[in-house]
C-alpha positions as CSV (number, residue, x, y, z in Angstrom):
1,M,206.8,9.9,40.5
2,P,203.1,11.0,40.3
3,I,201.5,12.7,43.2
4,P,199.1,10.3,45.0
5,K,195.4,11.0,44.9
6,N,194.1,9.0,47.9
7,A,193.0,10.9,51.0
8,K,195.5,9.3,53.4
9,D,198.7,10.1,51.4
10,L,197.4,13.5,50.4
11,N,196.8,14.4,54.0
12,G,200.3,13.3,54.9
13,I,201.9,15.4,52.1
14,R,199.7,18.4,53.0
15,D,200.7,18.2,56.7
16,F,204.4,17.9,55.9
17,F,204.4,20.9,53.6
18,S,202.2,23.0,56.0
19,H,204.7,22.3,58.8
20,L,207.6,23.2,56.6
21,K,206.0,26.4,55.4
22,T,205.3,27.4,59.1
23,Q,209.0,26.9,60.0
24,F,210.2,29.0,57.0
25,A,207.7,31.7,57.7
26,S,208.8,31.9,61.3
27,A,212.5,32.1,60.2
28,S,211.6,34.9,57.8
29,A,210.3,37.0,60.6
30,V,213.7,36.7,62.4
31,Y,216.0,37.7,59.5
32,E,216.4,40.9,57.5
33,G,217.8,41.8,54.1
34,P,218.9,39.2,51.6
35,I,218.4,36.2,54.0
36,K,214.8,37.3,54.7
37,K,214.2,37.6,50.9
38,L,215.4,34.0,50.4
39,F,213.1,32.7,53.2
40,D,210.1,34.6,51.8
41,E,210.8,33.1,48.3
42,V,210.9,29.5,49.6
43,T,207.8,30.1,51.8
44,G,205.9,31.3,48.7
45,R,206.9,28.2,46.8
46,L,205.8,26.0,49.6
47,Q,202.4,27.8,49.6
48,G,202.2,27.2,45.9
49,V,202.7,23.5,46.4
50,L,199.9,23.4,49.0
51,D,197.6,25.3,46.7
52,G,198.3,22.9,43.9
53,L,197.6,19.7,45.8
54,P,194.2,18.0,45.1
55,K,191.5,19.4,47.3
56,T,189.6,16.1,47.5
57,E,190.4,12.5,46.9
58,G,190.5,11.7,43.2
59,D,191.1,15.3,42.0
60,E,193.9,16.0,39.6
61,P,196.8,17.9,41.2
62,V,197.6,21.3,39.7
63,V,201.3,21.2,40.9
64,S,203.7,18.7,39.3
65,S,205.8,16.3,41.2
66,G,208.9,17.9,39.7
67,A,207.9,21.3,41.2
68,L,207.3,19.6,44.5
69,F,210.8,18.1,44.6
70,E,212.4,21.3,43.3
71,T,210.8,23.2,46.2
72,L,212.1,20.7,48.7
73,A,215.6,21.1,47.1
74,S,215.4,24.9,47.4
75,A,214.5,24.6,51.1
76,N,217.4,22.2,51.7
77,N,219.9,24.4,49.9
78,L,218.8,27.5,51.9
79,V,219.4,25.6,55.1
80,S,222.9,24.5,53.8
81,L,223.7,28.2,53.0
82,L,222.8,29.3,56.5
83,S,224.9,26.5,58.0
84,L,228.0,27.9,56.2
85,E,227.3,31.4,57.6
86,F,226.9,30.0,61.1
87,N,230.1,28.1,60.8
88,K,231.9,31.3,59.9
89,V,230.6,33.0,63.0
90,K,231.5,30.0,65.2
91,T,235.0,30.0,63.8
92,A,235.5,33.7,64.5
93,A,234.2,33.3,68.0
94,S,236.6,30.5,68.8
95,A,239.6,32.4,67.4
96,T,239.9,34.8,70.4
97,P,241.0,32.2,73.0
98,D,243.5,30.8,70.4
99,A,244.9,34.2,69.8
100,L,245.4,34.8,73.5
101,A,247.1,31.4,73.9
102,A,249.4,32.2,71.0
103,A,250.3,35.6,72.6
104,L,251.2,33.9,75.9
105,A,253.2,31.2,74.1
106,T,255.3,33.7,72.1
107,G,256.0,35.9,75.1
108,T,254.4,39.1,73.8
109,H,252.0,38.9,76.8
110,L,252.5,37.6,80.4
111,S,250.0,35.9,82.7
112,K,249.5,37.4,86.1
113,A,251.5,34.6,87.8
114,D,254.5,35.1,85.4
115,H,254.4,38.9,86.0
116,E,254.5,38.4,89.7
117,T,257.4,35.9,89.4
118,Q,259.4,38.4,87.3
119,V,258.8,41.2,89.7
120,K,260.0,39.1,92.6
121,A,263.1,38.0,90.7
122,A,263.9,41.6,90.0
123,V,263.6,42.5,93.7
124,D,265.8,39.5,94.7
125,A,268.4,40.5,92.1
126,A,268.5,44.1,93.5
127,I,268.8,42.8,97.1
128,V,271.7,40.5,96.1
129,A,273.4,43.4,94.4
130,R,273.2,45.5,97.5
131,T,273.8,42.9,100.3
132,G,275.7,40.2,98.5
133,D,273.4,37.5,99.9
134,K,269.7,37.1,99.1
135,G,269.1,35.8,102.6
136,D,270.4,38.9,104.5
137,L,267.9,41.1,106.3
138,V,267.3,44.6,104.9
139,S,265.3,47.5,106.3
140,K,261.7,48.1,105.5
141,S,262.5,51.3,103.8
142,T,265.1,49.5,101.5
143,V,262.5,46.9,100.6
144,S,260.0,49.6,99.8
145,Q,262.5,51.4,97.7
146,L,263.5,48.2,95.8
147,C,259.9,47.3,95.2
148,S,259.1,50.8,93.9
149,A,262.1,50.7,91.6
150,A,261.1,47.3,90.2
151,K,257.5,48.6,89.7
152,D,258.8,51.7,87.9
153,L,261.0,49.5,85.7
154,G,258.1,47.2,84.9
155,L,255.9,50.1,84.0
156,K,258.5,51.7,81.8
157,E,259.2,48.5,79.9
158,G,255.5,47.7,79.7
159,R,254.7,51.2,78.4
160,A,257.4,50.9,75.7
161,Q,256.1,47.5,74.6
162,F,252.5,48.8,74.6
163,Q,253.5,51.7,72.4
164,T,255.3,49.4,70.0
165,E,252.2,47.2,69.7
166,L,249.9,50.3,69.4
167,D,252.0,51.7,66.6
168,A,251.9,48.4,64.7
169,R,248.2,48.0,65.2
170,Q,247.5,51.6,63.9
171,A,249.7,51.0,60.9
172,G,247.8,47.8,60.1
173,E,244.5,49.6,60.5
174,K,245.6,52.4,58.2
175,L,246.8,49.9,55.6
176,A,243.5,47.9,55.9
177,L,241.4,51.1,55.4
178,E,243.4,52.1,52.3
179,R,242.9,48.6,50.8
180,K,239.1,48.7,51.7
181,T,238.9,52.0,49.8
182,A,240.7,50.5,46.8
183,L,238.4,47.4,46.8
184,T,235.3,49.5,46.9
185,A,236.5,51.7,44.1
186,A,237.2,48.6,42.0
187,G,233.7,47.2,42.7
188,L,235.0,44.2,44.7
189,P,233.4,42.9,47.9
190,L,235.1,43.5,51.3
191,P,236.2,40.5,53.3
192,E,234.4,39.8,56.6
193,A,235.0,38.1,59.9
194,E,238.3,36.2,60.1
195,A,238.9,36.7,56.4
196,A,239.3,40.5,57.0
197,A,242.8,39.9,58.4
198,I,244.1,39.6,54.9
199,L,243.7,43.4,54.6
200,A,246.7,44.0,56.9
201,E,248.9,41.3,55.5
202,S,252.0,41.7,53.3
203,E,251.7,43.0,49.7
204,E,252.5,39.5,48.4
205,R,249.8,37.7,50.4
206,Y,247.2,40.4,49.9
207,N,247.7,40.7,46.2
208,A,247.4,36.9,45.8
209,A,244.2,36.9,47.7
210,R,242.7,39.8,45.8
211,T,243.6,38.1,42.4
212,T,241.8,35.0,43.6
213,T,238.8,36.9,44.7
214,E,238.5,38.8,41.4
215,A,238.5,35.5,39.5
216,R,235.8,34.1,41.8
217,V,233.6,37.1,41.4
218,K,233.9,36.9,37.6
219,A,233.1,33.2,37.7
220,I,229.9,33.8,39.8
221,T,228.8,36.7,37.5
222,A,229.4,34.5,34.4
223,A,227.3,31.8,36.0
224,G,224.3,34.2,36.0
225,L,224.2,34.7,39.8
226,D,223.1,38.0,41.2
227,L,224.5,38.0,44.8
228,P,224.3,40.9,47.3
229,A,227.6,42.2,48.8
230,E,227.1,40.2,52.0
231,L,227.2,36.9,50.1
232,L,230.0,38.0,47.6
233,A,232.2,38.5,50.7
234,N,232.5,34.7,50.8
235,C,234.8,35.0,47.7
236,W,237.6,35.8,50.2
237,L,237.2,32.4,52.0
238,P,239.8,29.6,51.7
239,D,239.4,27.2,48.8
240,T,237.5,24.5,50.6
241,D,235.0,26.8,52.2
242,F,234.5,28.8,49.0
243,Q,233.8,25.6,47.0
244,K,231.0,24.7,49.4
245,F,229.6,28.2,49.2
246,Q,229.7,28.2,45.4
247,K,228.0,24.8,45.1
248,T,225.2,26.0,47.4
249,V,224.4,29.3,45.8
250,T,224.5,28.0,42.3
251,S,221.8,25.5,43.3
252,I,219.3,28.2,44.5
253,P,217.0,29.4,41.7
254,A,216.2,32.6,43.6
255,L,219.8,33.8,43.2
256,K,219.8,33.5,39.4
257,R,219.8,36.8,37.5
258,T,216.5,37.3,35.6
259,P,217.2,38.3,32.0
260,P,215.6,41.6,30.9
261,A,212.6,41.4,28.6
262,E,213.2,42.2,25.0
263,P,211.9,45.6,24.0
264,F,208.8,45.7,21.8
265,A,208.4,41.9,22.2
266,S,204.9,40.6,21.4
267,P,202.9,39.6,24.5
268,A,201.6,36.5,22.7
269,I,202.8,33.1,23.8
270,G,205.9,32.1,21.9
271,G,206.9,35.6,20.9
272,G,206.6,36.6,17.3
273,T,206.9,39.8,15.3
274,P,204.9,42.7,16.7
275,T,202.3,44.2,14.5
276,V,203.1,47.8,13.4
277,R,200.1,50.0,12.6
278,M,200.6,53.2,10.5
279,L,198.7,56.2,11.6
280,G,196.8,57.8,8.6
C-alpha cells in the first residue's frame, strides 16, 4: 500500500508516529541493559520513518510502506515480549500466598488459632491425667505448672521441626548452588523466578529440565539469535510459555546476530574481487 501524499493523511500518519516515538523514548529512560537497547532501537526506527515522510504535500516519500509496517511490527513485538516478562513477575508474586496455604493444608505449619487449640487440649489432657475429671478445680500453682509444661513441650517440638526444615532447606540451597556452578561452567543460562525451583529438585527432574534447556539454547543459536543471559533464562520455562517467548524473539530484527564482514572484501556495491597492487 503506497504512502499517501495529501496533507491531511500525512499529518495523521506523522502525528501517530510522533506520539508512538515519544512513548518508546519515555520507556527507554526507565529501563536499563538489554531492554533499554531494544527500546532505543525501535525509537530510532520510528524517527527514521518520520524523517522519511514527505515534508510537503505532493513530495515523494523517502521511506517505503514496507519499512513503515515493519517498524510497527517491531514495536508491537517488543510490547509482547515485555508482557511475557511482566506475567512471570506476577506469577512469582502470586505464588507466596499459595505456598502458605499449602503449608497450612499439609500440616507443616499451624495457624495461631490451631496452635492455641492444641495448647489448650494439652493442658486439659494433663489436668485429666492428674484429677481424673476435666471439670475438677485445681490450684493456681498447678495450672501454672501445667501451662509451663505444655509451653516447654510445644517449644521443644517446634524447635525440632524447625531444625528439620532448616536442614532440608540448607541441603537444597547447597544442591542448587552446585548446579548453578555446573550450568555456568557449561555456558548455559541460569533459571530465574519460579523456574529456579528446579535447581533443588530430584536428579531425574533436574536432568530432564537441563536436557530440554540445552536443546532450546541450541535451537535459538541456530536460528541466528544473539540473546543476553537475561532472555536466555526463559529457556527454562514450561513448554507453552517458552513457545510464546520463542515466537516473540524470533520476530524482532534487533535480536538477530549480525554476520561478520568478509576480510579484504571490496567496499564497492555488490562486492567483487579486490584489486591487489604490487609495490615496485
